[in-house]
Structures are given as structure tokens and as C-alpha cells.
ChimeraX commands (.cxc) that place a marker at each C-alpha (Angstrom):
marker #1 position -14.00,-5.27,10.74 radius 0.5
marker #1 position -10.59,-5.34,12.42 radius 0.5
marker #1 position -9.48,-2.15,14.13 radius 0.5
marker #1 position -5.98,-0.74,13.82 radius 0.5
marker #1 position -4.10,0.48,16.88 radius 0.5
marker #1 position -0.74,2.00,15.81 radius 0.5
marker #1 position 0.92,1.82,19.23 radius 0.5
marker #1 position -0.22,0.61,22.66 radius 0.5
marker #1 position -3.16,-1.77,22.79 radius 0.5
marker #1 position -6.35,-0.21,24.10 radius 0.5
marker #1 position -7.47,-3.55,25.57 radius 0.5
marker #1 position -5.24,-4.96,28.31 radius 0.5
marker #1 position -6.27,-8.41,27.07 radius 0.5
marker #1 position -3.96,-7.84,24.06 radius 0.5
marker #1 position -0.98,-7.02,26.22 radius 0.5
marker #1 position -1.16,-3.26,26.77 radius 0.5
marker #1 position 2.47,-2.13,26.74 radius 0.5
marker #1 position 4.09,-4.75,24.55 radius 0.5
marker #1 position 7.10,-4.31,22.28 radius 0.5
marker #1 position 5.83,-7.22,20.22 radius 0.5
marker #1 position 2.95,-5.10,18.93 radius 0.5
marker #1 position 5.11,-3.00,16.64 radius 0.5
marker #1 position 4.39,-2.10,13.94 radius 0.5
marker #1 position 7.78,-0.38,13.60 radius 0.5
marker #1 position 10.19,-2.71,15.22 radius 0.5
marker #1 position 13.84,-2.39,14.19 radius 0.5
marker #1 position 14.90,-6.07,14.15 radius 0.5
marker #1 position 12.24,-7.18,11.66 radius 0.5
marker #1 position 12.43,-3.98,9.63 radius 0.5
marker #1 position 16.22,-4.31,9.37 radius 0.5
marker #1 position 15.90,-7.93,8.22 radius 0.5
marker #1 position 13.31,-6.92,5.61 radius 0.5
marker #1 position 15.58,-4.15,4.29 radius 0.5
marker #1 position 18.58,-6.51,4.12 radius 0.5
marker #1 position 16.50,-9.19,2.38 radius 0.5
marker #1 position 15.24,-6.74,-0.25 radius 0.5
marker #1 position 18.79,-5.48,-0.83 radius 0.5
marker #1 position 20.13,-9.03,-1.26 radius 0.5
marker #1 position 17.22,-10.01,-3.50 radius 0.5
marker #1 position 17.93,-7.03,-5.75 radius 0.5
marker #1 position 21.61,-7.95,-5.90 radius 0.5
marker #1 position 20.83,-11.60,-6.68 radius 0.5
marker #1 position 18.61,-10.57,-9.58 radius 0.5
marker #1 position 21.17,-8.09,-10.88 radius 0.5
marker #1 position 19.11,-5.03,-10.06 radius 0.5
marker #1 position 16.97,-5.54,-13.14 radius 0.5
marker #1 position 13.76,-6.86,-11.61 radius 0.5
marker #1 position 11.24,-4.36,-10.38 radius 0.5
marker #1 position 7.67,-4.22,-9.21 radius 0.5
marker #1 position 4.87,-1.79,-8.54 radius 0.5
marker #1 position 4.12,-0.90,-4.93 radius 0.5
marker #1 position 1.54,1.11,-3.06 radius 0.5
marker #1 position 4.24,3.79,-2.74 radius 0.5
marker #1 position 4.82,4.14,-6.46 radius 0.5
marker #1 position 1.41,3.66,-8.06 radius 0.5
marker #1 position 2.00,2.67,-11.70 radius 0.5
marker #1 position 5.75,3.33,-11.61 radius 0.5
marker #1 position 7.98,0.28,-11.18 radius 0.5
marker #1 position 10.73,0.34,-8.54 radius 0.5
marker #1 position 13.68,-2.03,-8.01 radius 0.5
marker #1 position 14.06,-4.14,-4.90 radius 0.5
marker #1 position 17.15,-2.16,-3.88 radius 0.5
marker #1 position 15.20,1.10,-4.21 radius 0.5
marker #1 position 12.41,-0.31,-2.02 radius 0.5
marker #1 position 15.03,-1.29,0.57 radius 0.5
marker #1 position 16.53,2.20,0.39 radius 0.5
marker #1 position 13.14,3.86,0.86 radius 0.5
marker #1 position 12.39,1.68,3.90 radius 0.5
marker #1 position 15.86,2.37,5.37 radius 0.5
marker #1 position 15.51,6.12,4.90 radius 0.5
marker #1 position 12.08,6.08,6.55 radius 0.5
marker #1 position 13.58,4.32,9.56 radius 0.5
marker #1 position 16.44,6.84,9.73 radius 0.5
marker #1 position 14.00,9.77,9.48 radius 0.5
marker #1 position 12.45,8.68,12.78 radius 0.5
marker #1 position 15.57,10.16,14.42 radius 0.5
marker #1 position 16.23,13.20,12.23 radius 0.5
marker #1 position 14.70,16.65,12.58 radius 0.5
marker #1 position 11.95,17.69,10.22 radius 0.5
marker #1 position 13.20,20.64,8.18 radius 0.5
marker #1 position 10.02,22.63,8.77 radius 0.5
marker #1 position 9.10,21.92,12.38 radius 0.5
marker #1 position 12.65,21.11,13.61 radius 0.5
marker #1 position 11.11,18.22,15.60 radius 0.5
marker #1 position 12.21,14.57,15.66 radius 0.5
marker #1 position 9.45,11.97,15.22 radius 0.5
marker #1 position 11.10,9.72,17.84 radius 0.5
marker #1 position 10.24,12.24,20.58 radius 0.5
marker #1 position 6.54,12.44,19.65 radius 0.5
marker #1 position 4.73,15.17,21.59 radius 0.5
marker #1 position 7.28,15.48,24.39 radius 0.5
marker #1 position 8.13,19.20,24.57 radius 0.5
marker #1 position 11.06,18.51,26.90 radius 0.5
marker #1 position 12.83,16.28,24.40 radius 0.5
marker #1 position 11.80,18.34,21.36 radius 0.5
marker #1 position 12.73,21.81,22.64 radius 0.5
marker #1 position 14.95,21.73,25.75 radius 0.5
marker #1 position 18.56,22.55,24.74 radius 0.5
marker #1 position 19.87,20.00,27.23 radius 0.5
marker #1 position 17.73,17.15,25.85 radius 0.5
marker #1 position 16.86,17.79,22.19 radius 0.5
marker #1 position 20.10,16.33,20.82 radius 0.5
marker #1 position 20.20,13.29,23.14 radius 0.5
marker #1 position 18.57,10.52,21.16 radius 0.5
marker #1 position 16.86,7.61,22.86 radius 0.5
marker #1 position 16.57,4.13,21.33 radius 0.5
marker #1 position 13.10,2.82,22.09 radius 0.5
marker #1 position 11.81,-0.74,21.88 radius 0.5
marker #1 position 9.39,0.01,19.07 radius 0.5
marker #1 position 7.72,2.96,17.35 radius 0.5
marker #1 position 4.24,4.35,16.69 radius 0.5
marker #1 position 3.13,3.28,13.23 radius 0.5
marker #1 position 1.60,6.62,12.26 radius 0.5
marker #1 position 3.94,9.25,13.68 radius 0.5
marker #1 position 7.19,7.43,14.56 radius 0.5
marker #1 position 7.12,8.30,18.27 radius 0.5
marker #1 position 9.28,6.04,20.40 radius 0.5
marker #1 position 7.38,3.59,22.63 radius 0.5
marker #1 position 8.28,1.08,25.30 radius 0.5
marker #1 position 11.65,1.18,27.05 radius 0.5
marker #1 position 13.87,4.08,25.96 radius 0.5
marker #1 position 17.20,2.36,26.56 radius 0.5
marker #1 position 17.14,-0.29,23.85 radius 0.5
marker #1 position 20.56,0.47,22.40 radius 0.5
marker #1 position 20.81,-3.06,20.99 radius 0.5
marker #1 position 18.32,-3.62,18.23 radius 0.5
marker #1 position 17.30,0.01,17.70 radius 0.5
marker #1 position 21.00,0.85,17.41 radius 0.5
marker #1 position 20.72,-0.85,14.00 radius 0.5
marker #1 position 19.81,2.63,12.77 radius 0.5
marker #1 position 23.59,3.32,12.70 radius 0.5
marker #1 position 24.03,0.59,10.10 radius 0.5
marker #1 position 21.13,1.98,8.06 radius 0.5
marker #1 position 22.68,5.46,8.15 radius 0.5
marker #1 position 26.06,4.06,7.12 radius 0.5
marker #1 position 24.73,2.11,4.16 radius 0.5
marker #1 position 21.78,4.13,2.89 radius 0.5
marker #1 position 22.16,7.84,3.70 radius 0.5
marker #1 position 23.81,10.03,1.10 radius 0.5
marker link #1:1,2 radius 0.2
marker link #1:2,3 radius 0.2
marker link #1:3,4 radius 0.2
marker link #1:4,5 radius 0.2
marker link #1:5,6 radius 0.2
marker link #1:6,7 radius 0.2
marker link #1:7,8 radius 0.2
marker link #1:8,9 radius 0.2
marker link #1:9,10 radius 0.2
marker link #1:10,11 radius 0.2
marker link #1:11,12 radius 0.2
marker link #1:12,13 radius 0.2
marker link #1:13,14 radius 0.2
marker link #1:14,15 radius 0.2
marker link #1:15,16 radius 0.2
marker link #1:16,17 radius 0.2
marker link #1:17,18 radius 0.2
marker link #1:18,19 radius 0.2
marker link #1:19,20 radius 0.2
marker link #1:20,21 radius 0.2
marker link #1:21,22 radius 0.2
marker link #1:22,23 radius 0.2
marker link #1:23,24 radius 0.2
marker link #1:24,25 radius 0.2
marker link #1:25,26 radius 0.2
marker link #1:26,27 radius 0.2
marker link #1:27,28 radius 0.2
marker link #1:28,29 radius 0.2
marker link #1:29,30 radius 0.2
marker link #1:30,31 radius 0.2
marker link #1:31,32 radius 0.2
marker link #1:32,33 radius 0.2
marker link #1:33,34 radius 0.2
marker link #1:34,35 radius 0.2
marker link #1:35,36 radius 0.2
marker link #1:36,37 radius 0.2
marker link #1:37,38 radius 0.2
marker link #1:38,39 radius 0.2
marker link #1:39,40 radius 0.2
marker link #1:40,41 radius 0.2
marker link #1:41,42 radius 0.2
marker link #1:42,43 radius 0.2
marker link #1:43,44 radius 0.2
marker link #1:44,45 radius 0.2
marker link #1:45,46 radius 0.2
marker link #1:46,47 radius 0.2
marker link #1:47,48 radius 0.2
marker link #1:48,49 radius 0.2
marker link #1:49,50 radius 0.2
marker link #1:50,51 radius 0.2
marker link #1:51,52 radius 0.2
marker link #1:52,53 radius 0.2
marker link #1:53,54 radius 0.2
marker link #1:54,55 radius 0.2
marker link #1:55,56 radius 0.2
marker link #1:56,57 radius 0.2
marker link #1:57,58 radius 0.2
marker link #1:58,59 radius 0.2
marker link #1:59,60 radius 0.2
marker link #1:60,61 radius 0.2
marker link #1:61,62 radius 0.2
marker link #1:62,63 radius 0.2
marker link #1:63,64 radius 0.2
marker link #1:64,65 radius 0.2
marker link #1:65,66 radius 0.2
marker link #1:66,67 radius 0.2
marker link #1:67,68 radius 0.2
marker link #1:68,69 radius 0.2
marker link #1:69,70 radius 0.2
marker link #1:70,71 radius 0.2
marker link #1:71,72 radius 0.2
marker link #1:72,73 radius 0.2
marker link #1:73,74 radius 0.2
marker link #1:74,75 radius 0.2
marker link #1:75,76 radius 0.2
marker link #1:76,77 radius 0.2
marker link #1:77,78 radius 0.2
marker link #1:78,79 radius 0.2
marker link #1:79,80 radius 0.2
marker link #1:80,81 radius 0.2
marker link #1:81,82 radius 0.2
marker link #1:82,83 radius 0.2
marker link #1:83,84 radius 0.2
marker link #1:84,85 radius 0.2
marker link #1:85,86 radius 0.2
marker link #1:86,87 radius 0.2
marker link #1:87,88 radius 0.2
marker link #1:88,89 radius 0.2
marker link #1:89,90 radius 0.2
marker link #1:90,91 radius 0.2
marker link #1:91,92 radius 0.2
marker link #1:92,93 radius 0.2
marker link #1:93,94 radius 0.2
marker link #1:94,95 radius 0.2
marker link #1:95,96 radius 0.2
marker link #1:96,97 radius 0.2
marker link #1:97,98 radius 0.2
marker link #1:98,99 radius 0.2
marker link #1:99,100 radius 0.2
marker link #1:100,101 radius 0.2
marker link #1:101,102 radius 0.2
marker link #1:102,103 radius 0.2
marker link #1:103,104 radius 0.2
marker link #1:104,105 radius 0.2
marker link #1:105,106 radius 0.2
marker link #1:106,107 radius 0.2
marker link #1:107,108 radius 0.2
marker link #1:108,109 radius 0.2
marker link #1:109,110 radius 0.2
marker link #1:110,111 radius 0.2
marker link #1:111,112 radius 0.2
marker link #1:112,113 radius 0.2
marker link #1:113,114 radius 0.2
marker link #1:114,115 radius 0.2
marker link #1:115,116 radius 0.2
marker link #1:116,117 radius 0.2
marker link #1:117,118 radius 0.2
marker link #1:118,119 radius 0.2
marker link #1:119,120 radius 0.2
marker link #1:120,121 radius 0.2
marker link #1:121,122 radius 0.2
marker link #1:122,123 radius 0.2
marker link #1:123,124 radius 0.2
marker link #1:124,125 radius 0.2
marker link #1:125,126 radius 0.2
marker link #1:126,127 radius 0.2
marker link #1:127,128 radius 0.2
marker link #1:128,129 radius 0.2
marker link #1:129,130 radius 0.2
marker link #1:130,131 radius 0.2
marker link #1:131,132 radius 0.2
marker link #1:132,133 radius 0.2
marker link #1:133,134 radius 0.2
marker link #1:134,135 radius 0.2
marker link #1:135,136 radius 0.2
marker link #1:136,137 radius 0.2
marker link #1:137,138 radius 0.2
marker link #1:138,139 radius 0.2
view
């Protein structure tokens, strides 16, 4: 059986703090979203498939891309109920302090289960791709 570690590796042998571990890593996620969007456009938006997200309901490639994009954007937006941003994880300072709660940080990669930012918090390059996702996908 293979274990799943959604963030930092428990064993230092696997790299410990390594942005290559993902699983939410903006460069590859962005390329996947763009590829699904282009595939849907190439096929005229008519082709669809069933996914684990939809059960028996079919969904177009563009809709899959949109769902992935919106999930990536939601890492940075406040939950309507808790008013917390997944990117800040359990950090009370960043979640609640009036001087910090609206200052977003662009991390190297993100926790696969809760979206908390991991690795360096100054990765304005590839994680800044969220601006493109917001521009194209948010309504």
C-alpha cells in the first residue's frame, strides 16, 4: 500500500520541504486548465465525459477546466461561513489580524487537502498565475 502525504514529506529521504512534491502546484495546474480549455474549443464544446466530480453526469472539457480554475482561485478567497482563506491554513495571524488578513502571499505549492500555502511565501511568479485564472474564469 502506498501512503499519501498531502504536503511535506514525513521522511527526509523523500526531500522533506520540496516544492516538487505538490500536489497543488500552479504551473502544472495552469497548463492542465489551459489544455482542457483548448481541447474543448478544438472539439467545438460538444464532447464531454464523466468524471469523479460528476458521477453519472457528463461534463464538457471547458467546464472541467472552469471547475479546476475556480478551485485554484478559491485557495485565495475567503470562505463565506468561516471568513478564512485556505491559503493561510491555521495561521491565526494571517487569518484574523487586520494588518495581515488582506495581504495575500504566493506560496511555492499548496496542501492537497486544505489548500494551505507551503514552501516559500514570495513566489509571485508562477503562483501569480492565479490573476490570469481570475480574469478568465471568475464571473
